[in-house]
C-alpha positions, 0 to 999 in steps of 0.5 A: 467475477469480482472487480478489483479495488484501487488502493493506495500504499503509505509508508509506515514511517513518514506516512508518505503515499508512494504507491497505488495498486489493485486488489480483489474486493473479496480480501478482508485484511489490509495489504502490507508490503515491503517497498522502497520509500523515496522520502526515507531513502530505504525499504520500509513497510507500506500499508494500505490506506483508506 
């Protein structure tokens, strides 16, 4: 059974790191989710950072 990686999601607009989550190590693509950014005060695309 593969373990999960802890990842950080950053806002695409202001680059603020707002969220942490887990994903499986088997995934090759970077995670992209629509989340609320408190700094921008709106829903924006958040991408996985290194």
